[in-house]
FILUM-546336 format. One record per residue (C-alpha): residue in three letters; x, y, z. Coordinates in Angstrom, 1 decimal. Last residue first. Layout:
+---------+--------+--------+--------+
: residuo :      u :      v :      w :
+---------+--------+--------+--------+
:     ALA :      X :      Y :      Z :
...
+---------+--------+--------+--------+
% end
This chain:
+---------+--------+--------+--------+
: residuo :      u :      v :      w :
+---------+--------+--------+--------+
:     ASP :  -11.9 :   -7.0 :   -5.9 :
:     PHE :  -11.7 :   -5.3 :   -2.4 :
:     TYR :   -9.9 :   -6.6 :    0.5 :
:     THR :   -9.9 :   -5.5 :    4.0 :
:     TRP :   -7.1 :   -6.9 :    6.1 :
:     ASN :   -6.9 :   -7.2 :    9.7 :
:     SER :   -6.2 :   -5.8 :   13.1 :
:     GLY :   -4.7 :   -2.0 :   12.5 :
:     ASP :   -7.3 :   -1.4 :    9.7 :
:     SER :   -5.1 :   -2.9 :    6.8 :
:     ILE :   -6.7 :   -1.9 :    2.9 :
:     VAL :   -5.9 :   -4.2 :    0.4 :
:     ILE :   -6.9 :   -4.0 :   -3.1 :
:     VAL :   -7.2 :   -6.7 :   -5.4 :
:     SER :   -6.7 :   -7.9 :   -8.9 :
:     ARG :   -7.5 :  -11.2 :  -10.3 :
:     ARG :  -10.0 :  -12.3 :   -8.5 :
:     ASN :  -12.0 :  -14.8 :  -10.4 :
:     GLY :  -11.6 :  -15.1 :  -14.3 :
:     GLU :   -7.7 :  -15.7 :  -14.0 :
:     TYR :   -6.6 :  -16.6 :  -10.5 :
:     MET :   -6.2 :  -14.9 :   -6.8 :
:     TYR :   -7.2 :  -17.3 :   -4.1 :
:     VAL :   -7.3 :  -15.4 :   -0.5 :
:     GLN :   -5.7 :  -16.7 :    2.6 :
:     ALA :   -6.7 :  -16.6 :    6.6 :
:     SER :  -10.1 :  -16.1 :    6.1 :
:     GLY :  -12.3 :  -13.2 :    7.2 :
:     THR :  -16.3 :  -13.4 :    8.0 :
:     THR :  -17.8 :   -9.8 :    8.6 :
:     SER :  -18.3 :   -8.9 :    5.5 :
:     GLY :  -18.5 :   -5.5 :    3.4 :
:     LYS :  -15.5 :   -5.8 :    1.7 :
:     PRO :  -13.7 :   -9.2 :    1.7 :
:     PHE :  -12.0 :   -9.9 :    5.0 :
:     LEU :   -8.7 :  -11.3 :    5.1 :
:     LEU :   -7.5 :  -11.9 :    8.8 :
:     GLY :   -4.8 :  -10.4 :   10.7 :
:     ALA :   -0.9 :  -11.1 :   11.5 :
:     THR :    1.6 :  -12.3 :    8.9 :
:     SER :   -0.8 :  -12.3 :    6.1 :
:     THR :   -1.8 :  -14.3 :    3.3 :
:     LEU :   -2.4 :  -14.4 :   -0.8 :
:     MET :   -2.4 :  -17.6 :   -2.8 :
:     ALA :   -1.6 :  -17.0 :   -6.1 :
:     THR :   -3.2 :  -19.3 :   -8.6 :
:     THR :   -1.5 :  -20.1 :  -12.1 :
:     THR :   -2.6 :  -20.0 :  -15.9 :
:     ASN :   -2.7 :  -16.1 :  -17.0 :
:     ASN :    0.2 :  -14.9 :  -14.3 :
:     ILE :   -0.1 :  -11.3 :  -13.7 :
:     ASN :   -1.7 :  -12.1 :  -10.4 :
:     ARG :   -2.2 :   -8.4 :   -9.3 :
:     ILE :   -2.2 :   -6.6 :   -6.3 :
:     ILE :   -3.1 :   -2.9 :   -4.9 :
:     TYR :   -1.7 :   -2.5 :   -1.6 :
:     VAL :   -2.8 :    0.3 :    1.3 :
:     ARG :   -1.5 :    0.8 :    4.3 :
:     GLY :   -3.8 :    2.3 :    6.9 :
:     PRO :   -2.7 :    0.4 :    9.8 :
:     TYR :    0.9 :   -1.2 :    9.4 :
:     THR :    2.2 :   -3.2 :   12.5 :
:     VAL :   -1.7 :   -4.7 :   13.3 :
:     ALA :   -2.1 :   -5.6 :    9.4 :
:     SER :    0.7 :   -7.5 :    9.5 :
:     PRO :    3.2 :   -7.7 :    6.2 :
:     LEU :    1.4 :   -9.4 :    3.3 :
:     ARG :    2.5 :  -12.6 :    2.4 :
:     PHE :    2.5 :  -13.9 :   -1.3 :
:     GLU :    2.1 :  -17.9 :   -1.1 :
:     GLN :    2.4 :  -20.4 :   -4.4 :
:     ASN :   -1.1 :  -21.9 :   -5.1 :
:     THR :    0.0 :  -23.1 :   -8.1 :
:     ALA :    3.5 :  -22.8 :   -9.3 :
:     GLN :    5.7 :  -19.9 :  -10.6 :
:     PRO :    3.7 :  -17.5 :   -9.2 :
:     ASN :    3.8 :  -13.9 :  -10.6 :
:     ILE :    2.7 :  -10.9 :   -8.3 :
:     SER :    2.2 :   -7.5 :   -9.8 :
:     ILE :    2.3 :   -4.8 :   -6.8 :
:     TYR :    0.8 :   -1.2 :   -7.0 :
:     VAL :    2.2 :   -0.1 :   -3.8 :
:     GLY :    5.9 :   -0.7 :   -3.4 :
:     ASP :    7.6 :   -2.8 :   -0.6 :
:     ASN :    7.3 :   -5.6 :    2.1 :
:     ILE :    5.2 :   -8.4 :    0.4 :
:     ASP :    6.8 :  -11.3 :    1.8 :
:     THR :    7.0 :  -14.5 :   -0.9 :
:     ALA :    6.1 :  -17.8 :    1.0 :
:     SER :    8.6 :  -20.4 :    0.4 :
:     GLY :    9.4 :  -22.0 :   -2.8 :
:     SER :    9.6 :  -18.8 :   -4.6 :
:     GLY :    7.0 :  -16.8 :   -6.2 :
:     VAL :    8.4 :  -13.5 :   -8.5 :
:     LEU :    7.5 :  -10.4 :   -7.1 :
:     THR :    6.7 :   -6.9 :   -9.5 :
:     ILE :    7.0 :   -3.7 :   -8.2 :
:     THR :    5.5 :   -0.5 :   -9.1 :
:     LYS :    5.7 :    2.7 :   -6.1 :
:     VAL :    3.3 :    5.2 :   -6.7 :
:     SER :    2.5 :    8.1 :   -9.6 :
:     LEU :    0.1 :   10.7 :   -8.9 :
:     ASN :   -1.4 :   13.1 :  -11.3 :
:     GLY :   -2.2 :   16.6 :  -10.7 :
:     ASN :   -3.5 :   18.9 :   -8.3 :
:     ILE :   -2.8 :   17.0 :   -5.3 :
:     ASP :   -4.3 :   17.6 :   -1.9 :
:     LEU :   -2.4 :   16.0 :    1.6 :
:     THR :   -3.7 :   16.6 :    4.6 :
:     SER :   -7.0 :   18.0 :    3.0 :
:     LEU :   -8.3 :   21.6 :    1.4 :
:     PRO :   -5.0 :   22.5 :    0.1 :
:     GLN :   -5.4 :   26.2 :   -0.9 :
:     THR :   -2.4 :   27.3 :   -3.0 :
:     THR :   -2.6 :   24.2 :   -5.3 :
:     ASN :    0.2 :   22.5 :   -7.2 :
:     ILE :    1.5 :   20.1 :   -4.4 :
:     GLY :   -0.4 :   21.6 :   -1.4 :
:     VAL :    0.3 :   20.4 :    2.1 :
:     GLN :   -1.9 :   20.7 :    5.2 :
:     ALA :   -0.6 :   20.7 :    8.7 :
:     LEU :   -3.3 :   23.4 :    9.5 :
:     GLY :   -1.8 :   23.6 :   13.3 :
:     PHE :    1.6 :   24.4 :   12.4 :
:     ASN :    0.9 :   27.6 :   11.1 :
:     VAL :    4.4 :   28.2 :    9.0 :
:     SER :    5.7 :   31.6 :    9.6 :
:     LEU :    8.3 :   30.3 :   12.3 :
:     LEU :    9.8 :   27.9 :    9.6 :
:     ALA :   10.6 :   30.7 :    6.8 :
:     PRO :   11.9 :   32.9 :   10.0 :
:     ILE :   14.2 :   29.9 :   10.8 :
:     LEU :   15.3 :   28.6 :    7.0 :
:     ILE :   16.7 :   32.2 :    6.2 :
:     VAL :   19.1 :   32.5 :    8.9 :
:     ILE :   20.0 :   28.7 :    8.7 :
:     PHE :   20.9 :   28.6 :    4.8 :
:     LYS :   22.9 :   31.9 :    5.3 :
:     LEU :   24.6 :   29.9 :    8.3 :
:     LYS :   25.3 :   27.0 :    5.9 :
:     GLN :   26.6 :   29.4 :    3.5 :
:     MET :   29.3 :   30.7 :    5.7 :
+---------+--------+--------+--------+
% end
């Protein structure tokens, strides 16, 4: 009986929604974007410890990487498979260089037309990067 009441209440509510706008507001009654957040945003954070083989990055948004050996590989997923995907990556090891690669697509520094298969992350230079998939490659900002 409770399921029936829920359905009877839910159907008119769904019919009254204007699906053409498809805008969601959190803590706002008039969203101005597809997702409009009036407040703080938290994203999933994880730590990946390097291993003998490439360590895949496939979860989280803010990712702390901890290489255990010099030039240890941390691999982004395919830029083709995940267009629009964004990661914030930080090498938390103070003494060891990490190598960032991708399963598909190159890594391009912002504003450059020259990509590479890997980006090195180490103390004093490129310690943190933001990578964004354009559907073909990754663009990175440091």
